[in-house]
C-alpha positions as CSV (number, residue, x, y, z in Angstrom):
1,M,10.5,-22.4,-12.8
2,N,13.6,-21.7,-10.8
3,V,13.1,-18.4,-8.9
4,T,15.7,-17.2,-6.4
5,E,14.8,-15.8,-3.0
6,L,15.9,-12.2,-4.1
7,E,13.6,-12.5,-7.3
8,K,10.8,-13.8,-5.0
9,Q,11.2,-10.8,-2.8
10,V,11.0,-8.5,-5.6
11,L,7.8,-10.0,-6.8
12,I,6.3,-9.9,-3.3
13,N,7.5,-6.2,-2.9
14,I,5.6,-5.4,-6.1
15,K,2.5,-7.0,-5.0
16,N,2.7,-5.4,-1.6
17,S,3.8,-2.0,-2.7
18,E,2.2,0.9,-1.0
19,Y,1.4,2.3,-4.4
20,Q,-0.3,-0.9,-5.5
21,D,-4.0,-0.3,-6.3
22,G,-4.3,-2.6,-9.3
23,T,-7.2,-4.9,-9.7
24,P,-6.4,-7.2,-11.4
25,L,-2.8,-7.3,-10.2
26,V,-1.4,-8.0,-13.7
27,Y,0.0,-4.8,-15.2
28,A,-0.8,-2.7,-12.2
29,W,2.3,-0.3,-12.3
30,V,4.2,0.8,-9.2
31,W,7.4,2.7,-8.7
32,S,10.3,0.3,-9.1
33,F,12.1,1.8,-6.1
34,T,9.3,0.0,-4.0
35,A,10.2,-3.3,-5.6
36,T,13.9,-3.0,-5.0
37,N,14.0,-1.0,-1.7
38,E,16.7,0.9,-3.7
39,T,19.3,-1.8,-3.2
40,K,21.6,-3.0,-5.9
41,Q,20.9,-6.7,-5.1
42,L,17.1,-6.3,-5.5
43,A,17.6,-4.1,-8.6
44,G,19.5,-6.9,-10.1
45,A,16.8,-9.4,-9.1
46,L,14.1,-7.1,-10.8
47,G,16.1,-7.3,-14.0
48,S,16.2,-11.0,-13.7
49,C,12.5,-11.2,-13.1
50,V,11.9,-9.2,-16.3
51,K,14.2,-11.6,-18.3
52,K,12.2,-14.5,-16.9
53,G,8.9,-12.9,-17.9
54,L,7.7,-12.5,-14.3
55,A,7.6,-8.7,-14.3
56,E,7.9,-5.8,-16.7
57,C,9.4,-2.4,-16.4
58,Y,8.6,0.9,-18.0
59,V,10.6,4.2,-18.1
60,D,8.8,7.4,-18.8
61,D,8.9,11.2,-18.1
62,C,5.4,10.9,-16.7
63,D,5.6,14.2,-14.7
64,G,7.0,16.2,-17.7
65,N,9.8,17.3,-15.5
66,G,12.6,15.9,-17.7
67,K,13.4,13.2,-15.1
68,E,12.7,9.6,-16.2
69,D,10.8,7.6,-13.7
70,E,10.8,3.8,-13.8
71,T,7.8,1.7,-12.9
72,C,7.3,-2.0,-12.8
73,S,4.5,-4.5,-12.7
74,L,3.8,-8.2,-12.4
75,T,3.0,-10.1,-15.5
76,Q,0.4,-13.0,-15.5
77,K,3.3,-15.4,-15.1
78,G,4.5,-13.5,-12.1
79,V,1.1,-13.5,-10.5
80,D,0.8,-17.2,-11.3
81,Y,4.1,-17.9,-9.6
82,L,3.0,-15.9,-6.5
83,E,-0.2,-17.9,-6.3
84,S,1.8,-21.2,-6.7
85,I,3.9,-20.4,-3.5
86,G,0.8,-19.6,-1.5
87,E,0.9,-15.8,-1.7
88,E,-2.7,-14.4,-1.5
89,I,-3.8,-12.5,-4.6
90,W,-6.8,-10.3,-4.1
């Protein structure tokens, strides 16, 4: 699979997010701003990761405050990719 450096950075950011407490790592949701560092380039790369099936995003008003919050997670395909490039998966 052809993964760009920006896409790779997004996947690593999801894995290393300070909000990451998922075991297993697949579908362990974190705030998307931690994956993108709130930059347009990484936000675009996150969208690309979703299209490639490496990550998923979910938008919800989880706080009930009327403001939608976006979260994202790695899919099994995303975890497999990270393992294939030598990233340690807990």
